[in-house]
LOLOKE-774613 format. One record per residue: x, y, z of N, C-alpha, C in turn; residue in one letter. Coordinates in Angstrom, 3 decimals, padded with zeros to 6 digits. Example, Ala and Ser with C-alpha at 12.3 -4.5 7.8 and 13.67 -1.06 7.14 Angstrom:
% residues 2
<nx->013.190 | ny->-005.690 | nz->007.800 | cax->012.300 | cay->-004.500 | caz->007.800 | cx->013.200 | cy->-003.300 | cz->007.800 | r->a> $
<nx->012.850 | ny->-002.250 | nz->007.080 | cax->013.670 | cay->-001.060 | caz->007.140 | cx->012.900 | cy->000.030 | cz->007.870 | r->s> $
END
This chain:
% residues 172
<nx->000.805 | ny->-001.182 | nz->000.000 | cax->000.000 | cay->000.000 | caz->000.000 | cx->000.850 | cy->001.249 | cz->000.000 | r->g> $
<nx->000.232 | ny->002.326 | nz->-000.309 | cax->000.907 | cay->003.622 | caz->-000.397 | cx->001.166 | cy->004.185 | cz->000.988 | r->r> $
<nx->002.288 | ny->004.865 | nz->001.120 | cax->002.583 | cay->005.551 | caz->002.368 | cx->001.774 | cy->006.845 | cz->002.412 | r->y> $
<nx->001.359 | ny->007.243 | nz->003.586 | cax->000.493 | cay->008.415 | caz->003.763 | cx->001.078 | cy->009.657 | cz->003.098 | r->a> $
<nx->000.266 | ny->010.310 | nz->002.328 | cax->000.591 | cay->011.595 | caz->001.693 | cx->001.762 | cy->011.547 | cz->000.723 | r->d> $
<nx->002.174 | ny->010.366 | nz->000.288 | cax->003.315 | cay->010.286 | caz->-000.626 | cx->003.069 | cy->010.988 | cz->-001.957 | r->d> $
<nx->001.835 | ny->011.003 | nz->-002.418 | cax->001.554 | cay->011.613 | caz->-003.710 | cx->000.960 | cy->013.014 | cz->-003.552 | r->l> $
<nx->001.487 | ny->013.740 | nz->-002.582 | cax->001.038 | cay->015.106 | caz->-002.311 | cx->001.656 | cy->016.073 | cz->-003.318 | r->s> $
<nx->001.172 | ny->017.305 | nz->-003.313 | cax->001.747 | cay->018.335 | caz->-004.178 | cx->003.222 | cy->018.552 | cz->-003.854 | r->d> $
<nx->003.572 | ny->018.514 | nz->-002.574 | cax->004.978 | cay->018.690 | caz->-002.174 | cx->005.840 | cy->017.560 | cz->-002.739 | r->a> $
<nx->005.317 | ny->016.360 | nz->-002.743 | cax->006.016 | cay->015.206 | caz->-003.298 | cx->006.329 | cy->015.452 | cz->-004.775 | r->f> $
<nx->005.335 | ny->015.903 | nz->-005.540 | cax->005.551 | cay->016.160 | caz->-006.959 | cx->006.498 | cy->017.330 | cz->-007.194 | r->f> $
<nx->006.453 | ny->018.348 | nz->-006.320 | cax->007.420 | cay->019.459 | caz->-006.429 | cx->008.836 | cy->018.935 | cz->-006.239 | r->r> $
<nx->009.009 | ny->018.044 | nz->-005.258 | cax->010.333 | cay->017.456 | caz->-005.020 | cx->010.794 | cy->016.643 | cz->-006.224 | r->d> $
<nx->009.875 | ny->015.908 | nz->-006.837 | cax->010.237 | cay->015.120 | caz->-008.017 | cx->010.593 | cy->016.021 | cz->-009.197 | r->l> $
<nx->009.888 | ny->017.133 | nz->-009.337 | cax->010.228 | cay->018.110 | caz->-010.390 | cx->011.639 | cy->018.644 | cz->-010.163 | r->e> $
<nx->011.946 | ny->018.966 | nz->-008.911 | cax->013.287 | cay->019.451 | caz->-008.570 | cx->014.329 | cy->018.392 | cz->-008.908 | r->t> $
<nx->014.031 | ny->017.142 | nz->-008.589 | cax->014.936 | cay->016.029 | caz->-008.891 | cx->015.155 | cy->015.925 | cz->-010.399 | r->t> $
<nx->014.079 | ny->015.980 | nz->-011.159 | cax->014.177 | cay->015.892 | caz->-012.619 | cx->014.959 | cy->017.061 | cz->-013.191 | r->a> $
<nx->014.689 | ny->018.266 | nz->-012.707 | cax->015.384 | cay->019.454 | caz->-013.205 | cx->016.868 | cy->019.440 | cz->-012.882 | r->n> $
<nx->017.248 | ny->018.697 | nz->-011.842 | cax->018.661 | cay->018.555 | caz->-011.484 | cx->019.325 | cy->017.438 | cz->-012.293 | r->a> $
<nx->018.554 | ny->016.780 | nz->-013.163 | cax->019.104 | cay->015.716 | caz->-013.995 | cx->019.268 | cy->014.391 | cz->-013.262 | r->g> $
<nx->018.604 | ny->014.267 | nz->-012.128 | cax->018.704 | cay->013.041 | caz->-011.323 | cx->017.561 | cy->012.088 | cz->-011.661 | r->k> $
<nx->017.679 | ny->010.880 | nz->-011.160 | cax->016.682 | cay->009.849 | caz->-011.411 | cx->016.214 | cy->009.267 | cz->-010.089 | r->s> $
<nx->015.169 | ny->008.431 | nz->-010.150 | cax->014.690 | cay->007.753 | caz->-008.943 | cx->014.490 | cy->006.271 | cz->-009.218 | r->v> $
<nx->014.830 | ny->005.477 | nz->-008.220 | cax->014.519 | cay->004.048 | caz->-008.217 | cx->013.262 | cy->003.875 | cz->-007.389 | r->d> $
<nx->012.346 | ny->003.046 | nz->-007.872 | cax->011.103 | cay->002.806 | caz->-007.138 | cx->011.010 | cy->001.322 | cz->-006.809 | r->v> $
<nx->010.933 | ny->001.054 | nz->-005.533 | cax->010.699 | cay->-000.298 | caz->-005.068 | cx->009.201 | cy->-000.421 | cz->-004.851 | r->l> $
<nx->008.523 | ny->-001.077 | nz->-005.794 | cax->007.072 | cay->-001.217 | caz->-005.663 | cx->006.782 | cy->-001.983 | cz->-004.385 | r->a> $
<nx->005.746 | ny->-001.652 | nz->-003.762 | cax->005.408 | cay->-002.184 | caz->-002.442 | cx->004.835 | cy->-001.009 | cz->-001.672 | r->g> $
<nx->005.667 | ny->000.020 | nz->-001.503 | cax->005.192 | cay->001.264 | caz->-000.949 | cx->004.410 | cy->002.029 | cz->-002.003 | r->g> $
<nx->004.804 | ny->001.831 | nz->-003.249 | cax->004.120 | cay->002.455 | caz->-004.388 | cx->003.627 | cy->001.357 | cz->-005.300 | r->f> $
<nx->002.455 | ny->001.537 | nz->-005.873 | cax->001.947 | cay->000.576 | caz->-006.844 | cx->002.447 | cy->000.964 | cz->-008.236 | r->s> $
<nx->002.303 | ny->000.060 | nz->-009.175 | cax->002.662 | cay->000.390 | caz->-010.555 | cx->001.770 | cy->001.507 | cz->-011.084 | r->l> $
<nx->000.532 | ny->001.573 | nz->-010.620 | cax->-000.356 | cay->002.683 | caz->-011.011 | cx->000.204 | cy->004.015 | cz->-010.498 | r->k> $
<nx->000.745 | ny->004.006 | nz->-009.277 | cax->001.376 | cay->005.218 | caz->-008.734 | cx->002.556 | cy->005.637 | cz->-009.615 | r->d> $
<nx->003.354 | ny->004.663 | nz->-010.021 | cax->004.520 | cay->004.963 | caz->-010.863 | cx->004.065 | cy->005.556 | cz->-012.191 | r->v> $
<nx->003.009 | ny->005.017 | nz->-012.766 | cax->002.479 | cay->005.571 | caz->-014.022 | cx->002.008 | cy->007.010 | cz->-013.826 | r->a> $
<nx->001.360 | ny->007.277 | nz->-012.704 | cax->000.909 | cay->008.633 | caz->-012.390 | cx->002.094 | cy->009.582 | cz->-012.272 | r->t> $
<nx->003.125 | ny->009.146 | nz->-011.569 | cax->004.335 | cay->009.959 | caz->-011.403 | cx->004.989 | cy->010.208 | cz->-012.758 | r->i> $
<nx->005.128 | ny->009.150 | nz->-013.567 | cax->005.772 | cay->009.273 | caz->-014.879 | cx->005.034 | cy->010.255 | cz->-015.773 | r->a> $
<nx->003.718 | ny->010.234 | nz->-015.685 | cax->002.909 | cay->011.139 | caz->-016.505 | cx->003.025 | cy->012.579 | cz->-016.018 | r->k> $
<nx->002.986 | ny->012.774 | nz->-014.705 | cax->003.023 | cay->014.136 | caz->-014.159 | cx->004.409 | cy->014.761 | cz->-014.202 | r->r> $
<nx->005.452 | ny->013.925 | nz->-014.199 | cax->006.833 | cay->014.436 | caz->-014.217 | cx->007.582 | cy->013.734 | cz->-015.356 | r->v> $
<nx->007.249 | ny->014.070 | nz->-016.598 | cax->007.814 | cay->013.342 | caz->-017.741 | cx->009.323 | cy->013.493 | cz->-017.917 | r->p> $
<nx->009.910 | ny->014.522 | nz->-017.313 | cax->011.371 | cay->014.692 | caz->-017.412 | cx->012.127 | cy->013.826 | cz->-016.400 | r->k> $
<nx->011.399 | ny->013.232 | nz->-015.456 | cax->012.027 | cay->012.417 | caz->-014.418 | cx->012.285 | cy->011.013 | cz->-014.946 | r->l> $
<nx->013.534 | ny->010.557 | nz->-014.834 | cax->013.866 | cay->009.179 | caz->-015.182 | cx->013.543 | cy->008.301 | cz->-013.972 | r->r> $
<nx->012.702 | ny->007.292 | nz->-014.198 | cax->012.228 | cay->006.405 | caz->-013.133 | cx->012.603 | cy->004.976 | cz->-013.514 | r->i> $
<nx->013.102 | ny->004.226 | nz->-012.551 | cax->013.353 | cay->002.807 | caz->-012.796 | cx->012.636 | cy->001.999 | cz->-011.728 | r->i> $
<nx->011.885 | ny->000.995 | nz->-012.174 | cax->011.207 | cay->000.134 | caz->-011.211 | cx->012.126 | cy->-001.050 | cz->-010.912 | r->i> $
<nx->012.314 | ny->-001.307 | nz->-009.646 | cax->013.183 | cay->-002.397 | caz->-009.205 | cx->012.439 | cy->-003.719 | cz->-009.237 | r->d> $
<nx->013.188 | ny->-004.791 | nz->-009.469 | cax->012.685 | cay->-006.167 | caz->-009.319 | cx->011.417 | cy->-006.424 | cz->-010.121 | r->h> $
<nx->011.388 | ny->-005.935 | nz->-011.368 | cax->010.218 | cay->-006.145 | caz->-012.234 | cx->008.937 | cy->-005.638 | cz->-011.571 | r->f> $
<nx->009.028 | ny->-004.552 | nz->-010.849 | cax->007.836 | cay->-004.013 | caz->-010.194 | cx->007.350 | cy->-004.894 | cz->-009.059 | r->g> $
<nx->008.286 | ny->-005.602 | nz->-008.433 | cax->007.997 | cay->-006.481 | caz->-007.289 | cx->007.011 | cy->-007.595 | cz->-007.605 | r->s> $
<nx->007.100 | ny->-008.123 | nz->-008.821 | cax->006.260 | cay->-009.259 | caz->-009.199 | cx->006.526 | cy->-010.429 | cz->-008.253 | r->v> $
<nx->005.505 | ny->-011.230 | nz->-007.990 | cax->005.664 | cay->-012.460 | caz->-007.214 | cx->005.508 | cy->-013.621 | cz->-008.178 | r->r> $
<nx->006.445 | ny->-014.549 | nz->-008.136 | cax->006.421 | cay->-015.699 | caz->-009.030 | cx->006.094 | cy->-016.961 | cz->-008.239 | r->l> $
<nx->005.134 | ny->-017.718 | nz->-008.755 | cax->004.755 | cay->-018.956 | caz->-008.076 | cx->004.625 | cy->-020.122 | cz->-009.048 | r->d> $
<nx->005.084 | ny->-019.933 | nz->-010.282 | cax->005.005 | cay->-020.996 | caz->-011.276 | cx->003.702 | cy->-020.994 | cz->-012.051 | r->g> $
<nx->002.747 | ny->-020.168 | nz->-011.636 | cax->001.460 | cay->-020.047 | caz->-012.328 | cx->001.540 | cy->-018.867 | cz->-013.291 | r->k> $
<nx->000.571 | ny->-018.738 | nz->-014.202 | cax->000.573 | cay->-017.565 | caz->-015.086 | cx->000.578 | cy->-016.270 | cz->-014.265 | r->p> $
<nx->001.223 | ny->-015.245 | nz->-014.817 | cax->001.283 | cay->-013.953 | caz->-014.143 | cx->-000.124 | cy->-013.394 | cz->-013.958 | r->l> $
<nx->-000.343 | ny->-012.714 | nz->-012.843 | cax->-001.627 | cay->-012.103 | caz->-012.527 | cx->-002.003 | cy->-011.092 | cz->-013.616 | r->n> $
<nx->-003.188 | ny->-011.253 | nz->-014.188 | cax->-003.620 | cay->-010.427 | caz->-015.317 | cx->-003.682 | cy->-008.945 | cz->-014.966 | r->t> $
<nx->-004.223 | ny->-008.600 | nz->-013.814 | cax->-004.303 | cay->-007.187 | caz->-013.412 | cx->-002.905 | cy->-006.603 | cz->-013.257 | r->a> $
<nx->-001.986 | ny->-007.367 | nz->-012.662 | cax->-000.613 | cay->-006.900 | caz->-012.500 | cx->000.047 | cy->-006.705 | cz->-013.860 | r->w> $
<nx->-000.157 | ny->-007.663 | nz->-014.787 | cax->000.411 | cay->-007.557 | caz->-016.138 | cx->-000.093 | cy->-006.289 | cz->-016.818 | r->v> $
<nx->-001.384 | ny->-005.996 | nz->-016.672 | cax->-001.940 | cay->-004.785 | caz->-017.285 | cx->-001.287 | cy->-003.533 | cz->-016.710 | r->n> $
<nx->-001.078 | ny->-003.491 | nz->-015.406 | cax->-000.418 | cay->-002.344 | caz->-014.774 | cx->001.040 | cy->-002.244 | cz->-015.227 | r->d> $
<nx->001.713 | ny->-003.388 | nz->-015.346 | cax->003.112 | cay->-003.420 | caz->-015.794 | cx->003.212 | cy->-002.880 | cz->-017.221 | r->f> $
<nx->002.305 | ny->-003.304 | nz->-018.077 | cax->002.290 | cay->-002.815 | caz->-019.467 | cx->001.993 | cy->-001.301 | cz->-019.513 | r->r> $
<nx->001.062 | ny->-000.862 | nz->-018.686 | cax->000.666 | cay->000.549 | caz->-018.694 | cx->001.813 | cy->001.459 | cz->-018.265 | r->a> $
<nx->002.533 | ny->001.074 | nz->-017.230 | cax->003.634 | cay->001.925 | caz->-016.779 | cx->004.770 | cy->001.930 | cz->-017.813 | r->v> $
<nx->004.938 | ny->000.842 | nz->-018.537 | cax->005.998 | cay->000.755 | caz->-019.548 | cx->005.738 | cy->001.669 | cz->-020.736 | r->a> $
<nx->004.497 | ny->002.087 | nz->-020.919 | cax->004.187 | cay->002.992 | caz->-022.033 | cx->004.822 | cy->004.368 | cz->-021.836 | r->k> $
<nx->005.198 | ny->004.682 | nz->-020.617 | cax->005.859 | cay->005.959 | caz->-020.336 | cx->007.350 | cy->005.788 | cz->-020.609 | r->h> $
<nx->007.836 | ny->006.503 | nz->-021.595 | cax->009.218 | cay->006.311 | caz->-022.061 | cx->010.274 | cy->006.749 | cz->-021.049 | r->k> $
<nx->009.856 | ny->007.445 | nz->-019.989 | cax->010.800 | cay->007.843 | caz->-018.942 | cx->010.917 | cy->006.776 | cz->-017.853 | r->n> $
<nx->010.237 | ny->005.645 | nz->-018.042 | cax->010.296 | cay->004.559 | caz->-017.060 | cx->011.115 | cy->003.407 | cz->-017.619 | r->v> $
<nx->012.048 | ny->002.940 | nz->-016.809 | cax->012.888 | cay->001.782 | caz->-017.119 | cx->012.529 | cy->000.675 | cz->-016.133 | r->y> $
<nx->013.078 | ny->-000.510 | nz->-016.373 | cax->012.820 | cay->-001.643 | caz->-015.492 | cx->014.127 | cy->-002.368 | cz->-015.189 | r->c> $
<nx->014.346 | ny->-002.678 | nz->-013.911 | cax->015.520 | cay->-003.449 | caz->-013.519 | cx->015.243 | cy->-004.940 | cz->-013.648 | r->k> $
<nx->016.165 | ny->-005.614 | nz->-014.290 | cax->016.176 | cay->-007.072 | caz->-014.339 | cx->016.960 | cy->-007.480 | cz->-013.103 | r->v> $
<nx->016.226 | ny->-007.692 | nz->-012.029 | cax->016.887 | cay->-007.922 | caz->-010.742 | cx->016.052 | cy->-008.821 | cz->-009.852 | r->s> $
<nx->016.733 | ny->-009.472 | nz->-008.930 | cax->016.092 | cay->-010.274 | caz->-007.881 | cx->015.192 | cy->-011.370 | cz->-008.430 | r->a> $
<nx->015.578 | ny->-011.968 | nz->-009.551 | cax->014.735 | cay->-013.023 | caz->-010.125 | cx->014.431 | cy->-014.116 | cz->-009.110 | r->l> $
<nx->015.446 | ny->-014.643 | nz->-008.458 | cax->015.214 | cay->-015.713 | caz->-007.490 | cx->014.443 | cy->-015.193 | cz->-006.282 | r->f> $
<nx->014.663 | ny->-013.950 | nz->-005.930 | cax->013.968 | cay->-013.352 | caz->-004.803 | cx->012.494 | cy->-013.090 | cz->-005.058 | r->g> $
<nx->012.069 | ny->-013.116 | nz->-006.308 | cax->010.667 | cay->-012.900 | caz->-006.659 | cx->009.837 | cy->-014.166 | cz->-006.459 | r->r> $
<nx->010.515 | ny->-015.288 | nz->-006.254 | cax->009.833 | cay->-016.574 | caz->-006.133 | cx->009.290 | cy->-016.745 | cz->-004.717 | r->v> $
<nx->008.012 | ny->-017.072 | nz->-004.617 | cax->007.375 | cay->-017.196 | caz->-003.309 | cx->007.930 | cy->-018.351 | cz->-002.491 | r->e> $
<nx->008.124 | ny->-019.518 | nz->-003.123 | cax->008.582 | cay->-020.696 | caz->-002.385 | cx->010.064 | cy->-020.928 | cz->-002.667 | r->k> $
<nx->010.881 | ny->-020.824 | nz->-001.626 | cax->012.324 | cay->-021.009 | caz->-001.746 | cx->012.688 | cy->-022.443 | cz->-001.361 | r->q> $
<nx->013.731 | ny->-023.030 | nz->-001.886 | cax->014.666 | cay->-022.396 | caz->-002.818 | cx->014.044 | cy->-022.214 | cz->-004.204 | r->p> $
<nx->014.456 | ny->-021.157 | nz->-004.848 | cax->013.923 | cay->-020.815 | caz->-006.159 | cx->014.489 | cy->-021.758 | cz->-007.221 | r->a> $
<nx->013.669 | ny->-022.070 | nz->-008.228 | cax->014.186 | cay->-022.865 | caz->-009.345 | cx->015.287 | cy->-022.094 | cz->-010.068 | r->p> $
<nx->016.189 | ny->-022.799 | nz->-010.698 | cax->017.264 | cay->-022.133 | caz->-011.437 | cx->017.123 | cy->-022.311 | cz->-012.944 | r->t> $
<nx->016.045 | ny->-022.967 | nz->-013.383 | cax->015.861 | cay->-023.177 | caz->-014.824 | cx->015.196 | cy->-021.959 | cz->-015.467 | r->n> $
<nx->015.660 | ny->-021.620 | nz->-016.641 | cax->015.179 | cay->-020.440 | caz->-017.354 | cx->013.675 | cy->-020.493 | cz->-017.629 | r->l> $
<nx->013.138 | ny->-021.644 | nz->-017.929 | cax->011.717 | cay->-021.754 | caz->-018.282 | cx->010.812 | cy->-021.158 | cz->-017.210 | r->a> $
<nx->011.186 | ny->-021.303 | nz->-015.948 | cax->010.371 | cay->-020.788 | caz->-014.844 | cx->010.244 | cy->-019.257 | cz->-014.913 | r->y> $
<nx->011.294 | ny->-018.583 | nz->-015.378 | cax->011.357 | cay->-017.117 | caz->-015.382 | cx->011.015 | cy->-016.506 | cz->-016.739 | r->y> $
<nx->010.866 | ny->-017.350 | nz->-017.740 | cax->010.637 | cay->-016.849 | caz->-019.092 | cx->009.394 | cy->-015.949 | cz->-019.203 | r->k> $
<nx->008.272 | ny->-016.270 | nz->-018.530 | cax->007.110 | cay->-015.366 | caz->-018.658 | cx->007.398 | cy->-013.926 | cz->-018.230 | r->p> $
<nx->008.085 | ny->-013.726 | nz->-017.118 | cax->008.358 | cay->-012.347 | caz->-016.687 | cx->009.438 | cy->-011.710 | cz->-017.556 | r->i> $
<nx->010.431 | ny->-012.488 | nz->-017.956 | cax->011.472 | cay->-011.937 | caz->-018.825 | cx->010.905 | cy->-011.575 | cz->-020.193 | r->l> $
<nx->010.056 | ny->-012.447 | nz->-020.749 | cax->009.420 | cay->-012.136 | caz->-022.041 | cx->008.555 | cy->-010.882 | cz->-021.945 | r->d> $
<nx->007.793 | ny->-010.774 | nz->-020.864 | cax->006.930 | cay->-009.605 | caz->-020.680 | cx->007.769 | cy->-008.333 | cz->-020.560 | r->l> $
<nx->008.803 | ny->-008.379 | nz->-019.740 | cax->009.656 | cay->-007.197 | caz->-019.563 | cx->010.318 | cy->-006.794 | cz->-020.875 | r->a> $
<nx->010.806 | ny->-007.778 | nz->-021.621 | cax->011.466 | cay->-007.462 | caz->-022.889 | cx->010.456 | cy->-006.888 | cz->-023.886 | r->f> $
<nx->009.243 | ny->-007.454 | nz->-023.918 | cax->008.211 | cay->-006.946 | caz->-024.829 | cx->007.806 | cy->-005.518 | cz->-024.468 | r->a> $
<nx->007.739 | ny->-005.219 | nz->-023.183 | cax->007.277 | cay->-003.896 | caz->-022.729 | cx->008.361 | cy->-002.823 | cz->-022.791 | r->c> $
<nx->009.573 | ny->-003.171 | nz->-022.386 | cax->010.638 | cay->-002.176 | caz->-022.256 | cx->011.679 | cy->-002.256 | cz->-023.368 | r->y> $
<nx->011.713 | ny->-003.366 | nz->-024.071 | cax->012.672 | cay->-003.522 | caz->-025.153 | cx->014.099 | cy->-003.545 | cz->-024.632 | r->g> $
<nx->015.021 | ny->-003.580 | nz->-025.531 | cax->016.428 | cay->-003.664 | caz->-025.114 | cx->016.985 | cy->-002.321 | cz->-024.642 | r->e> $
<nx->016.246 | ny->-001.239 | nz->-024.845 | cax->016.766 | cay->000.091 | caz->-024.494 | cx->016.382 | cy->000.581 | cz->-023.105 | r->d> $
<nx->015.433 | ny->-000.087 | nz->-022.439 | cax->015.003 | cay->000.402 | caz->-021.117 | cx->015.037 | cy->-000.684 | cz->-020.038 | r->r> $
<nx->015.843 | ny->-001.697 | nz->-020.254 | cax->016.069 | cay->-002.717 | caz->-019.231 | cx->017.485 | cy->-002.567 | cz->-018.705 | r->l> $
<nx->017.645 | ny->-002.690 | nz->-017.399 | cax->018.948 | cay->-002.537 | caz->-016.753 | cx->019.162 | cy->-003.717 | cz->-015.809 | r->v> $
<nx->020.276 | ny->-004.390 | nz->-015.980 | cax->020.599 | cay->-005.507 | caz->-015.086 | cx->021.041 | cy->-004.971 | cz->-013.724 | r->y> $
<nx->020.577 | ny->-005.635 | nz->-012.693 | cax->021.024 | cay->-005.339 | caz->-011.337 | cx->021.105 | cy->-006.661 | cz->-010.594 | r->s> $
<nx->022.206 | ny->-006.898 | nz->-009.953 | cax->022.416 | cay->-008.193 | caz->-009.294 | cx->021.573 | cy->-008.351 | cz->-008.033 | r->s> $
<nx->021.262 | ny->-007.253 | nz->-007.374 | cax->020.588 | cay->-007.262 | caz->-006.075 | cx->021.458 | cy->-007.924 | cz->-005.007 | r->d> $
<nx->022.750 | ny->-007.927 | nz->-005.247 | cax->023.690 | cay->-008.469 | caz->-004.267 | cx->023.862 | cy->-007.447 | cz->-003.150 | r->w> $
<nx->023.929 | ny->-007.741 | nz->-001.905 | cax->024.091 | cay->-009.073 | caz->-001.331 | cx->022.768 | cy->-009.756 | cz->-000.982 | r->p> $
<nx->021.629 | ny->-009.110 | nz->-001.271 | cax->020.348 | cay->-009.718 | caz->-000.939 | cx->020.206 | cy->-011.079 | cz->-001.622 | r->v> $
<nx->020.755 | ny->-011.207 | nz->-002.835 | cax->020.656 | cay->-012.471 | caz->-003.558 | cx->021.288 | cy->-013.631 | cz->-002.790 | r->t> $
<nx->022.174 | ny->-013.337 | nz->-001.866 | cax->022.802 | cay->-014.416 | caz->-001.094 | cx->021.769 | cy->-015.194 | cz->-000.280 | r->k> $
<nx->020.603 | ny->-014.610 | nz->-000.039 | cax->019.567 | cay->-015.311 | caz->000.723 | cx->018.763 | cy->-016.275 | cz->-000.151 | r->t> $
<nx->018.877 | ny->-016.141 | nz->-001.487 | cax->018.097 | cay->-016.988 | caz->-002.384 | cx->018.941 | cy->-017.826 | cz->-003.332 | r->t> $
<nx->020.126 | ny->-017.394 | nz->-003.665 | cax->021.017 | cay->-018.134 | caz->-004.573 | cx->022.349 | cy->-017.407 | cz->-004.632 | r->a> $
<nx->023.329 | ny->-018.056 | nz->-005.211 | cax->024.615 | cay->-017.376 | caz->-005.335 | cx->024.605 | cy->-016.460 | cz->-006.561 | r->d> $
<nx->025.482 | ny->-015.477 | nz->-006.540 | cax->025.539 | cay->-014.480 | caz->-007.605 | cx->025.767 | cy->-015.118 | cz->-008.967 | r->y> $
<nx->026.629 | ny->-016.118 | nz->-009.033 | cax->026.934 | cay->-016.766 | caz->-010.315 | cx->025.676 | cy->-017.355 | cz->-010.944 | r->a> $
<nx->024.798 | ny->-017.938 | nz->-010.130 | cax->023.561 | cay->-018.530 | caz->-010.654 | cx->022.623 | cy->-017.455 | cz->-011.202 | r->a> $
<nx->022.539 | ny->-016.323 | nz->-010.521 | cax->021.701 | cay->-015.207 | caz->-010.975 | cx->022.214 | cy->-014.686 | cz->-012.318 | r->v> $
<nx->023.506 | ny->-014.484 | nz->-012.393 | cax->024.109 | cay->-013.980 | caz->-013.628 | cx->023.952 | cy->-014.983 | cz->-014.764 | r->l> $
<nx->024.167 | ny->-016.242 | nz->-014.478 | cax->024.029 | cay->-017.290 | caz->-015.495 | cx->022.608 | cy->-017.322 | cz->-016.051 | r->k> $
<nx->021.617 | ny->-017.248 | nz->-015.188 | cax->020.227 | cay->-017.263 | caz->-015.623 | cx->019.924 | cy->-016.056 | cz->-016.514 | r->l> $
<nx->020.360 | ny->-014.887 | nz->-016.079 | cax->020.107 | cay->-013.661 | caz->-016.855 | cx->020.787 | cy->-013.735 | cz->-018.217 | r->t> $
<nx->022.026 | ny->-014.175 | nz->-018.228 | cax->022.748 | cay->-014.303 | caz->-019.506 | cx->022.083 | cy->-015.316 | cz->-020.420 | r->r> $
<nx->021.593 | ny->-016.405 | nz->-019.860 | cax->020.996 | cay->-017.449 | caz->-020.698 | cx->019.759 | cy->-016.924 | cz->-021.433 | r->s> $
<nx->019.091 | ny->-015.958 | nz->-020.851 | cax->017.944 | cay->-015.353 | caz->-021.529 | cx->018.380 | cy->-014.308 | cz->-022.556 | r->y> $
<nx->019.309 | ny->-013.452 | nz->-022.175 | cax->019.646 | cay->-012.303 | caz->-023.027 | cx->020.682 | cy->-012.580 | cz->-024.108 | r->f> $
<nx->021.589 | ny->-013.511 | nz->-023.913 | cax->022.626 | cay->-013.748 | caz->-024.926 | cx->022.058 | cy->-014.103 | cz->-026.301 | r->e> $
<nx->020.983 | ny->-014.916 | nz->-026.392 | cax->020.420 | cay->-015.180 | caz->-027.724 | cx->019.856 | cy->-013.930 | cz->-028.410 | r->p> $
<nx->019.650 | ny->-012.861 | nz->-027.672 | cax->019.134 | cay->-011.614 | caz->-028.254 | cx->020.247 | cy->-010.794 | cz->-028.902 | r->k> $
<nx->021.492 | ny->-011.228 | nz->-028.719 | cax->022.606 | cay->-010.596 | caz->-029.406 | cx->023.508 | cy->-009.777 | cz->-028.499 | r->g> $
<nx->024.699 | ny->-009.529 | nz->-029.013 | cax->025.730 | cay->-008.809 | caz->-028.254 | cx->025.295 | cy->-007.388 | cz->-027.909 | r->a> $
<nx->024.637 | ny->-006.708 | nz->-028.834 | cax->024.227 | cay->-005.324 | caz->-028.573 | cx->023.188 | cy->-005.263 | cz->-027.453 | r->e> $
<nx->022.216 | ny->-006.171 | nz->-027.480 | cax->021.199 | cay->-006.198 | caz->-026.419 | cx->021.857 | cy->-006.451 | cz->-025.065 | r->a> $
<nx->022.831 | ny->-007.330 | nz->-025.025 | cax->023.548 | cay->-007.620 | caz->-023.770 | cx->024.367 | cy->-006.423 | cz->-023.314 | r->c> $
<nx->025.023 | ny->-005.765 | nz->-024.235 | cax->025.823 | cay->-004.581 | caz->-023.901 | cx->024.926 | cy->-003.497 | cz->-023.297 | r->e> $
<nx->023.740 | ny->-003.342 | nz->-023.852 | cax->022.796 | cay->-002.361 | caz->-023.315 | cx->022.335 | cy->-002.775 | cz->-021.919 | r->k> $
<nx->021.904 | ny->-004.025 | nz->-021.767 | cax->021.379 | cay->-004.509 | caz->-020.487 | cx->022.411 | cy->-004.391 | cz->-019.376 | r->l> $
<nx->023.626 | ny->-004.842 | nz->-019.649 | cax->024.645 | cay->-004.930 | caz->-018.606 | cx->025.489 | cy->-003.664 | cz->-018.457 | r->f> $
<nx->025.320 | ny->-002.683 | nz->-019.355 | cax->026.190 | cay->-001.503 | caz->-019.261 | cx->025.527 | cy->-000.214 | cz->-019.750 | r->h> $
<nx->025.290 | ny->-000.127 | nz->-021.045 | cax->024.919 | cay->001.160 | caz->-021.637 | cx->023.615 | cy->001.745 | cz->-021.113 | r->r> $
<nx->022.616 | ny->000.908 | nz->-020.849 | cax->021.347 | cay->001.454 | caz->-020.350 | cx->021.504 | cy->002.052 | cz->-018.951 | r->n> $
<nx->022.352 | ny->001.457 | nz->-018.133 | cax->022.598 | cay->002.015 | caz->-016.795 | cx->023.321 | cy->003.347 | cz->-016.894 | r->a> $
<nx->024.299 | ny->003.427 | nz->-017.791 | cax->025.023 | cay->004.687 | caz->-017.996 | cx->024.050 | cy->005.780 | cz->-018.426 | r->v> $
<nx->023.168 | ny->005.438 | nz->-019.349 | cax->022.182 | cay->006.409 | caz->-019.847 | cx->021.191 | cy->006.785 | cz->-018.741 | r->k> $
<nx->020.606 | ny->005.784 | nz->-018.081 | cax->019.584 | cay->006.053 | caz->-017.077 | cx->020.121 | cy->006.882 | cz->-015.920 | r->f> $
<nx->021.254 | ny->006.469 | nz->-015.373 | cax->021.800 | cay->007.159 | caz->-014.202 | cx->022.673 | cy->008.367 | cz->-014.567 | r->y> $
<nx->022.762 | ny->008.675 | nz->-015.868 | cax->023.557 | cay->009.814 | caz->-016.349 | cx->024.969 | cy->009.755 | cz->-015.786 | r->a> $
<nx->025.576 | ny->008.577 | nz->-015.925 | cax->026.932 | cay->008.363 | caz->-015.432 | cx->027.919 | cy->008.986 | cz->-016.418 | r->i> $
<nx->028.780 | ny->009.859 | nz->-015.949 | cax->029.747 | cay->010.466 | caz->-016.862 | cx->030.678 | cy->009.393 | cz->-017.455 | r->p> $
<nx->030.880 | ny->009.476 | nz->-018.741 | cax->031.769 | cay->008.533 | caz->-019.420 | cx->033.188 | cy->009.079 | cz->-019.329 | r->v> $
<nx->034.068 | ny->008.272 | nz->-018.757 | cax->035.474 | cay->008.681 | caz->-018.611 | cx->036.238 | cy->008.135 | cz->-019.812 | r->i> $
<nx->036.943 | ny->009.023 | nz->-020.475 | cax->037.699 | cay->008.605 | caz->-021.676 | cx->039.173 | cy->008.607 | cz->-021.405 | r->k> $
END
């Protein structure tokens, strides 16, 4: 649920200030819904927003919740919103999480369809991932999905999109 008064006029003024300073925000859905993120993205279009952990999706091996999928698609329509490919194993309700790609393909396919190769950013979620799997397994799973999409898509996911989103100065 939403925290009290989070979407107040003062909140939006602060976000405008953040956007005007060229900064971005990470949103951990839970305190904010995907609908809230869509509202923020629409009201502050200059603000770069990234949703963590696929918008806090919960994976249980069943088809993704239709209402959640609709909200995920709706927020992705805002070009100032990116999505982190993070915490895959941590999204699984029953631990230990499976390590086979097929289990995660529905959320990865949805994220790729919605955000494309230009608005997805890899994040390890380390050290939190230590509670669900080792880092090598997380990286292996992510690579197994993205490598068939080509070297450029991987370069964007693992590097260039983060540089662009976070406005990281390129050192030459």
